[in-house]
C-alpha positions as CSV (number, residue, x, y, z in Angstrom):
1,M,338.2,114.9,166.3
2,K,337.1,111.7,164.5
3,A,338.7,109.6,167.2
4,F,337.0,111.6,169.9
5,G,333.6,111.1,168.2
6,D,334.1,107.4,167.9
7,A,335.0,107.2,171.6
8,A,331.9,109.2,172.6
9,A,329.6,106.9,170.5
10,T,331.2,103.9,172.1
11,A,330.6,105.2,175.6
12,V,326.9,106.0,174.9
13,A,326.4,102.5,173.5
14,A,327.9,101.0,176.6
15,L,325.7,103.1,178.9
16,M,322.6,102.0,176.9
17,T,323.6,98.4,177.2
18,T,324.1,98.7,180.9
19,A,320.7,100.3,181.4
20,L,318.9,97.6,179.4
21,L,320.6,94.8,181.2
22,G,319.9,96.4,184.6
23,T,316.2,96.5,184.1
24,V,314.3,94.5,186.7
25,P,310.9,93.1,185.9
26,V,308.1,94.2,188.2
27,Q,306.8,91.4,190.4
28,A,303.0,90.9,190.4
29,R,300.8,89.4,193.1
30,G,300.6,85.7,193.9
31,G,302.2,82.9,195.8
32,G,300.8,80.9,198.7
33,M,298.9,77.6,198.6
34,H,295.8,76.8,196.7
35,F,293.2,74.4,197.9
36,S,290.1,72.8,196.3
37,A,287.3,71.7,198.6
38,P,286.2,68.0,198.3
39,S,282.8,67.2,196.9
40,A,281.7,65.3,200.0
41,P,281.7,67.2,203.2
42,H,284.5,66.1,205.5
43,V,287.2,67.7,207.5
44,S,290.4,66.7,205.6
45,I,291.6,68.5,202.5
46,S,294.5,68.1,200.1
47,T,296.8,70.8,198.9
48,R,298.3,71.6,195.5
49,S,300.6,74.3,194.4
50,V,299.6,77.1,192.1
51,T,301.5,78.2,189.0
52,S,302.0,82.0,189.1
53,F,301.3,84.1,186.0
54,N,301.6,87.7,185.3
55,T,298.3,89.2,184.2
56,K,297.0,92.7,183.5
57,S,293.3,91.8,184.0
58,V,291.7,93.0,187.1
59,V,288.2,92.1,188.4
60,K,286.4,95.2,189.7
61,I,283.7,95.4,192.4
62,N,281.1,98.1,192.7
63,K,280.3,98.8,196.4
64,T,277.0,100.4,195.5
65,N,275.8,98.0,192.9
66,T,276.3,94.5,194.3
67,T,273.0,92.9,193.2
68,L,271.8,89.6,194.5
69,H,269.6,87.4,192.4
70,R,268.1,84.0,193.2
71,A,270.2,81.0,192.0
72,V,273.0,83.1,190.5
73,V,275.7,80.6,189.6
74,H,279.2,81.2,188.1
75,H,279.8,78.0,186.3
76,E,283.6,78.4,186.3
77,P,285.9,81.0,187.9
78,H,286.8,83.7,185.5
79,I,290.1,84.2,187.2
80,K,292.0,81.3,185.7
81,H,295.4,82.5,186.5
82,V,296.5,83.5,189.9
83,T,299.1,86.3,190.0
84,K,301.8,86.9,192.5
85,I,301.2,89.0,195.6
86,D,303.2,92.1,196.1
87,K,305.9,91.0,198.6
88,S,305.5,94.4,200.5
89,V,302.0,93.3,201.4
90,L,303.0,89.8,202.6
91,K,305.5,91.1,205.1
92,T,304.4,90.8,208.7
93,V,305.9,93.9,210.1
94,S,306.5,95.3,213.5
95,G,304.7,98.3,214.9
96,S,307.9,100.3,214.7
97,N,307.8,100.6,210.9
98,G,304.2,101.6,210.7
99,A,303.1,99.3,207.8
100,Q,300.4,96.6,208.2
101,G,300.8,96.5,212.0
102,K,300.2,100.2,212.1
103,G,298.5,101.4,215.4
104,H,299.2,98.2,217.3
105,G,302.9,98.1,218.0
106,K,302.9,94.5,219.1
107,G,305.8,93.2,217.1
108,K,305.8,90.7,214.2
109,L,302.8,88.5,213.6
110,T,303.6,85.0,214.8
111,L,301.5,82.5,212.8
112,T,301.9,79.8,215.4
113,K,300.0,81.9,217.9
114,L,296.9,82.6,215.7
115,P,293.6,81.3,217.1
116,L,292.6,77.9,215.7
117,L,289.2,76.3,215.5
118,K,288.5,72.6,215.9
119,A,287.7,71.0,212.6
120,T,284.0,70.1,212.2
121,A,282.1,68.3,209.5
122,G,279.4,70.0,207.6
123,N,276.1,68.8,206.2
124,A,273.5,69.6,203.5
125,N,272.7,73.0,205.1
126,L,276.0,73.9,206.8
127,A,279.6,74.4,205.7
128,G,282.1,72.6,207.8
129,R,285.3,73.9,209.5
130,L,288.6,72.7,208.0
131,H,291.7,71.6,209.9
132,V,294.6,74.0,209.3
133,P,297.3,72.1,207.4
134,I,300.6,71.7,209.2
135,G,303.2,74.0,207.7
136,L,300.6,76.1,205.9
137,K,302.0,79.1,204.0
138,P,299.0,81.5,203.6
139,K,298.5,83.2,200.3
140,L,298.1,86.5,202.2
141,T,299.1,87.5,205.7
142,L,297.5,90.6,207.4
143,A,299.1,91.9,210.6
144,H,296.6,94.7,211.2
145,I,294.3,93.4,214.0
146,P,290.6,94.1,213.5
147,N,288.5,95.4,216.4
148,A,286.4,93.1,218.5
149,N,283.2,93.6,216.4
150,L,285.0,92.9,213.1
151,K,286.6,89.8,214.6
152,L,283.1,88.5,215.4
153,R,281.8,89.2,211.9
154,L,284.9,87.6,210.3
155,A,284.3,84.4,212.3
156,P,282.0,82.7,209.8
157,F,284.9,82.6,207.3
158,V,287.6,81.2,209.6
159,Q,288.6,77.7,208.3
160,R,285.3,77.7,206.3
161,Q,284.9,74.9,203.7
162,W,283.8,76.1,200.3
163,K,282.4,74.0,197.5
164,K,284.9,75.3,195.0
165,A,288.6,76.3,195.0
166,F,289.7,78.7,197.7
167,F,292.9,80.2,199.3
168,W,294.0,80.6,202.9
169,V,294.5,84.0,204.4
170,A,296.0,84.7,207.9
171,I,294.7,87.6,209.9
172,A,296.2,88.7,213.2
173,G,293.9,88.1,216.1
174,V,291.4,86.3,214.0
175,G,293.0,83.2,212.6
176,Y,293.0,81.5,209.1
177,L,290.3,82.6,206.7
178,T,289.4,80.8,203.5
179,V,288.6,82.9,200.5
180,P,287.0,81.5,197.3
181,E,289.3,81.8,194.3
182,Y,286.6,83.5,192.3
183,Y,286.3,86.3,194.9
184,Y,290.0,86.5,195.8
185,D,290.9,89.4,193.5
186,R,288.2,91.5,195.0
187,F,289.2,90.5,198.5
188,Y,292.8,91.3,197.8
189,R,291.9,94.9,196.9
190,C,290.1,95.6,200.2
191,A,292.9,93.9,202.3
192,R,296.1,94.9,200.5
193,V,296.2,98.5,202.0
194,D,298.0,99.4,205.2
195,D,294.7,99.7,207.0
196,P,292.5,97.0,205.5
197,D,288.9,97.7,204.7
198,Y,287.6,94.8,206.7
199,E,284.0,96.0,206.3
200,E,284.3,95.6,202.6
201,C,286.1,92.3,202.9
202,I,283.3,90.9,205.1
203,A,280.7,92.1,202.5
204,I,282.6,90.3,199.7
205,L,282.8,87.0,201.6
206,S,279.2,87.3,202.7
207,Y,278.0,87.6,199.2
208,A,280.1,84.7,198.2
209,A,278.6,82.5,200.9
210,L,275.0,83.6,200.0
211,E,275.6,82.9,196.3
212,E,277.0,79.4,197.0
213,E,273.9,78.6,199.2
214,E,271.4,80.0,196.7
215,V,272.0,77.1,194.4
216,Y,270.5,74.7,196.9
217,R,267.9,76.8,198.7
218,V,264.3,75.8,198.9
219,R,261.5,78.3,199.8
220,T,259.3,77.6,202.8
221,P,255.9,79.3,202.5
222,M,254.7,81.3,205.5
223,P,252.5,79.1,207.7
224,S,248.9,80.2,208.1
225,T,249.5,80.4,211.9
226,A,252.4,82.8,211.6
227,T,252.2,86.6,212.1
228,Y,254.3,89.5,210.8
229,R,256.7,90.9,213.3
230,Y,257.1,94.0,211.1
231,M,255.2,95.4,208.1
232,A,257.0,98.0,206.0
233,K,254.9,100.7,204.3
234,V,257.3,102.1,201.7
235,V,258.0,100.3,198.5
236,P,261.7,99.8,197.8
237,T,263.0,101.9,194.9
238,V,264.4,100.4,191.7
239,E,267.8,101.6,192.7
240,A,267.5,99.9,196.1
241,R,266.5,96.7,194.5
242,Q,269.4,96.8,192.2
243,T,271.9,97.6,195.0
244,C,270.8,94.6,197.1
245,S,267.9,92.3,196.3
246,F,265.7,90.7,199.0
247,E,265.0,87.8,196.7
248,P,267.2,85.3,198.6
249,F,265.4,86.1,201.8
250,I,261.8,85.7,200.6
251,E,260.4,82.7,202.5
252,R,263.9,81.7,203.6
253,Q,264.3,78.8,206.1
254,W,267.0,79.8,208.5
255,N,269.0,77.4,210.8
256,R,268.1,79.6,213.8
257,S,265.0,81.3,215.2
258,F,263.5,83.8,212.8
259,V,260.5,86.1,212.3
260,W,258.4,87.2,209.3
261,V,258.6,90.7,207.8
262,Q,256.4,92.0,205.0
263,I,257.9,94.4,202.4
264,P,255.6,96.0,199.8
265,Q,255.9,94.6,196.3
266,T,258.6,92.3,197.5
267,G,257.1,89.5,199.6
268,N,257.4,87.8,202.9
269,V,260.9,88.1,204.1
270,T,262.3,86.2,207.0
271,V,264.8,87.7,209.5
272,P,266.8,85.9,212.2
273,E,265.8,87.0,215.7
274,D,269.4,88.0,216.7
275,Y,269.6,90.3,213.6
276,Y,266.1,91.7,213.9
277,D,267.1,94.9,215.7
278,Q,269.8,95.7,213.2
279,F,267.4,95.1,210.4
280,T,264.6,97.2,211.6
281,N,267.0,100.1,212.6
282,K,267.9,100.4,208.9
283,L,264.2,100.5,208.0
284,G,263.4,103.1,210.6
285,T,265.1,105.9,208.7
286,E,263.3,108.3,206.4
287,P,263.2,107.1,203.7
288,P,263.9,103.4,204.8
289,N,267.5,102.3,204.0
290,Y,266.5,99.1,202.2
291,P,270.0,98.4,200.8
292,A,271.6,98.5,204.3
293,A,268.8,96.3,205.7
294,C,269.3,93.8,202.9
295,K,273.1,93.7,203.6
296,V,272.3,92.9,207.2
297,L,270.6,89.8,206.0
298,V,273.4,88.9,203.6
299,E,275.9,88.9,206.5
300,A,273.4,87.0,208.7
301,A,273.2,84.3,206.0
302,A,277.0,83.8,206.0
303,A,276.9,83.2,209.7
304,D,273.9,80.9,209.4
305,T,275.5,78.6,206.8
306,V,278.6,77.5,208.7
307,T,279.0,75.1,211.7
308,T,279.7,76.7,215.1
309,T,282.8,75.6,216.9
310,S,285.2,76.8,219.7
311,P,288.9,77.7,219.4
312,D,291.3,74.8,220.0
313,L,293.6,76.6,222.4
314,D,296.0,73.6,222.7
315,Q,296.5,73.3,218.9
316,T,299.5,74.9,217.3
317,L,300.9,74.7,213.8
C-alpha cells in the first residue's frame, strides 16, 4: 500500500509539472510600424520600430460625452507603451470564413491593390498627404469594406500627416489611414470587431484633427456686412454643451465657402456651405439636436484641414 501511495503521488506531481510547463502566455495587441511626423511640413517621413509591451491599462471613450474645448492640448501622449494587436484581428480573411471580410466574399485583402493618393505638401492651415512607404506593414489591417458614404468620410484621414506620432492602418477599398498614437487605443476598440464601427472611428479621428488644429486657430470676427443664414431660437442645454461644444466654431475661418449662424448664448458660429443642409437638419428637430449638429461641424473641420488630392492609380507598393 505504501508503494502504491508513493507511485500515485509521483504521478500527480508529474501531471502538475506538465500543466505548468504547457501554459502559453496570452498575446496582447501591438506590432506594425510606428511613425513620427516631421516638424516642418513635407512629404517624406522616416520609420522606426516600436517595442511591444504587455499592459493592462485601457483608455476609454464615452460616445455621449466627448466635449470639445478651445485650445485643448495633450502635452504628451498618455499611451507610452504600445501593446501587441490580437493576431486574429490582423488576419485578412476571405469571405468564406466570415470574419473581417464578412458580407463581401471577395477573397483575401491584397495590400498592393489598395487605393493610393499622391503625396502633397501641407502648409500652415492644411495637413499634407504622405507617401506610403515601400514595404509598409500596417499596424492594423481591416478587410471589411465600408460603404460609399463611409469611404468618402474616411478620406480626410488617408495618408494624412499629423504633427505628433501616428500609426498606419490599412482599410479595404479605402487605402492607408494614419491614426495618432494618442487616439489609437480608442480607434482600435471601434475597429477590432468583425463589423467595424466606422461611424465611431470617423468621430474619433475627427476630434483628433480638430484638437490638433485648435492650438493654432485664430478667430475672425463677423464682418459688419455679413448676414446670418440661420438664427436658432432655442438655447442649448448644459448637457448638449458638455456633449459637444460649439466653441471651436465660433468665428471660425474655414478654408472653403461658409455662412454665419447665430446660436443663443453661444455666439456667431460659421458653417461650411457644403455642410449647411446637414447642420440645419439637425437643428430642425424638436427640440434641436445640438450635439448632432455640432458633430457635423467636427467632421467638416477634419475634411477642411487636409489637402485635396486624387488617387495615384499607377502607383503600387
